[in-house]
C-alpha positions in Angstrom: 0.0 0.0 0.0 1.4 3.4 -0.9 2.3 5.7 2.0 0.3 8.9 2.0 2.3 12.1 1.8 5.6 10.5 2.5 4.8 10.0 6.2 7.2 7.0 6.5 10.1 9.4 5.9 9.2 11.7 8.8 10.4 11.3 12.4 8.1 10.4 15.2 8.4 13.9 16.6 7.7 15.5 13.1 4.6 13.3 12.8 3.3 14.3 16.2 3.9 18.0 15.5 2.1 17.7 12.1 -0.8 16.0 13.8 -0.9 18.7 16.6 -0.9 21.4 13.9 -3.8 19.8 12.1 -5.8 19.6 15.3 -5.3 23.3 15.8 -6.7 23.9 12.2 -9.9 22.0 12.9 -13.0 24.2 12.5 -15.4 24.6 15.4 -17.4 21.3 15.6 -20.6 23.2 16.4 -20.3 24.9 13.0 -20.4 21.8 10.8 -23.0 21.0 8.2 -23.0 18.1 5.7 -24.9 18.7 2.5 -25.0 20.6 -0.8 -26.4 24.0 -1.6 -28.5 24.0 -4.8 -29.7 27.1 -6.6 -33.2 26.5 -7.9 -35.7 28.5 -9.9 -39.3 27.6 -9.4 -42.7 27.8 -11.1 -45.7 28.5 -8.9 -48.4 27.1 -11.3 -50.5 30.2 -11.6 -51.4 30.6 -15.2 -51.1 34.4 -15.2 -47.8 34.5 -13.4 -44.5 35.5 -15.1 -43.2 31.9 -14.5 -45.9 30.6 -16.8 -44.2 32.6 -19.5 -40.7 31.2 -18.7 -39.5 33.7 -16.1 -39.2 31.4 -13.1 -39.1 32.6 -9.4 -35.8 32.6 -7.7 -33.1 32.0 -7.0 -34.2 29.9 -4.1 -31.4 28.2 -2.2 -32.0 24.6 -1.2 -29.9 22.5 1.2 -29.9 18.8 0.1 -28.6 16.0 2.4 -28.2 12.4 1.4 -29.3 10.1 4.2 -28.5 6.8 2.5 -29.0 5.0 -0.7 -32.1 6.5 -2.3 -32.9 8.7 0.7 -32.5 12.5 0.5 -33.8 15.3 2.6 -33.6 19.0 2.2 -34.8 22.4 3.2 -34.9 25.9 1.8 -32.2 28.2 3.1 -33.2 31.8 3.7 -31.0 34.3 1.9 -29.9 35.9 5.2 -28.5 32.5 6.3 -26.8 31.6 3.0 -23.3 32.7 3.9 -23.4 31.0 7.3 -24.6 27.7 5.7 -21.9 27.9 3.0 -19.3 28.4 5.8 -20.7 25.4 7.7 -20.5 23.2 4.6 -16.9 24.4 4.0 -16.1 23.6 7.6 -17.5 20.1 7.1 -15.2 19.5 4.1 -12.2 20.9 6.0 -12.9 18.8 9.0 -13.2 15.7 6.9 -10.0 16.4 5.1 -8.0 17.1 8.3 -9.4 14.1 10.0 -8.2 11.9 7.1 -4.7 13.4 7.5 -4.7 12.9 11.2 -5.9 9.3 10.7 -3.0 8.7 8.2 -0.5 10.0 10.8 -2.0 7.9 13.6 -1.9 4.8 11.3 1.8 5.5 10.6 2.6 6.0 14.3 0.7 2.8 15.1 2.6 0.9 12.4 5.9 2.1 13.9 4.9 1.2 17.5 3.8 -2.3 16.4 7.1 -2.9 14.5 9.1 -1.7 17.6 7.2 -4.1 19.9 8.0 -7.0 17.5 11.7 -6.3 17.7 11.8 -6.3 21.4 
C-alpha cells in the first residue's frame, strides 16, 4: 500500500507535530453541516404569473442532504442565512480532510509502534 504524503520518511516527533498542527486547524465542531447547496428557480403554477411565460421565481437556495441510498432530505435556506450555511458546509469538508490526514498520521505511528514491539 502506498504511503500517503511520505509519512514514512518523517520522524516520530515530526509526525506528532504535524498532527498537533492539524488539530489546531480544525473548525469549530458546532459549525459543521454536511450537505449541498442547490440554486433553484421555481414555477408556482398560476397561469397568469411570469413563471408561466418562462420567467421562473428565484433563485431559491436549497440544502440537500443524502441520508443513505435513495434517501435524500432537504430544506430551503433563507438568503440571510446563506453565507453561514456555506461556511458550515466548507467547515465540514475541511474537518473531513483534516481528520483523514490525522488518521493517516496515527496509522503510521501505530505501524511504527507495532514494529518496535515486534523487535523487542
